[in-house]
N, C-alpha and C positions, 0 to 999 in steps of 0.2 A: 504492497498498500503505500504510496508516493502522495503525500499531502501538499499540495502546492498553498504556498500562503497567498492572502488574496489580495497581494499588490501584483500577482504574480509572476513575479519576480527571485522567488526565494522557495525552496523547499525545505521542508521539516527529514533531517536524518536520523536514526537514531543507532546507539551501542549495545551491546550486551557485553555482560564481562568476560566472557569465553571469546569473544573476538579478539581479531588479534591487531596488538595494539594501534589505533592511530584509526581505525576502519569503523564507518559510521554505513549504514545499509537504511535499506526502507522498513518501515516499518513492519509486522507479522500478525499473522493469529488464525485463528478457526472459527469457521461457523458451525454455528450449533445447532440443530436438529431443529425445521422450523424456521428458522431464519434465513431473510434472503442476504443476496452477499453483499447489496447497500448496507443495511443496517450491521453487516456483521464488520464493515470496514468503519461505518461510524464508534461501533461499541468497543472496536479493539483501538483506536487512534484513542478516545477518550481514555480508556484504561490506562493505556500505556503510558501517554503522553498528557493529559488533560484537555488536549485540541479538542474541540468540536469541530469536527466536520459537513456541510452541505453536500452540494453534487458530488456525486461519485460514478465515476466510468469506467468499465471492463477495456482492459487493454490487449492481454494476453495471458498466457497459461504455460505452464512446465508442471510435467511430472516429477514428484517427491517422490524418493523409495519408503523414506522412511514419515509416517507407518502407514505406503502403500497409500500415498496420498496425491491431491493435484493442487497447484499452488496458482493461485487466479491473481494475475498482476491489475492495480487497478489503482488508476487517478484520481484524488478527491482535492475538494476545495476547504480549506478553512473558514469555518466561519468566527472563530477566536482564534488567537494567536501568543497569549499566555499557557507554556509549557510546565507544565507540572509532572515531573515522572512519578510513574510509579516505580521504584527501585527493586521492586520484586519482581518487575515485566526486563525492562531495561537498566541500564546504570546511567546513561544520558542520553539525553534527544536537545538537537539546537535547529537554528535555522540556517542554511544557507544562500549563499549568491547563487545566482545562476552563474555569474564570473567566477565564482568560488571554484561551481562546480566543473564548466570547461575546465580551466587551469588543471584539474586533478586527472579531470579523462585524458586532454592531449600532454600530461607531464611535462613539458616543457618546461616547467619551474622546480622550486621545492616544496610539492605542497604541503599543506599541514595536515592533513587526513589523506584515507584514501577510501573509497568503494571497493564493493566487493567486483571478482571477474567478468569479466564479458559471458561465460556462459551462464552467470545468474540472473534469473529474473529482474533482481533488484537493479541490476546495473542496467538491464533493457527498458524498466520503468523510467531510470536517471536520462537515460541518451532520448530516450521519447521524447519524454520533460522537453530537456534544452532542443532539441531538433536538431541533433548532430546528427551527420549521415554514416552510417553504416561501419564504414572501413574504417574510423578509428580504434 
């Protein structure tokens, strides 16, 4: 789930304690029985980060072998921007500008953080948001 700031120029990324040092990714969660994908995105984002989201758009999916699941990639637009992390879920979350994310993807400078590798759906959601062509 990639959350876009209301200004359209920032995205919300988070990190778990188990992530490699400095790596931030899209938020993630599970759909509960009887719950729509859109409602799951809204619930999970708010549970993990305290940020409320409105519109949700499906982007893509990816098989996930553990526990035999399907990862569903969605973009959502925040309707609140204050972050209040649930430390049982994630270690940190913060807003990153489009330029900060582009700098990390093109690796032309010394980035202050990293994102998941190309094969991860989170990487693809981030690239989708910034509109970078697929040859990066």
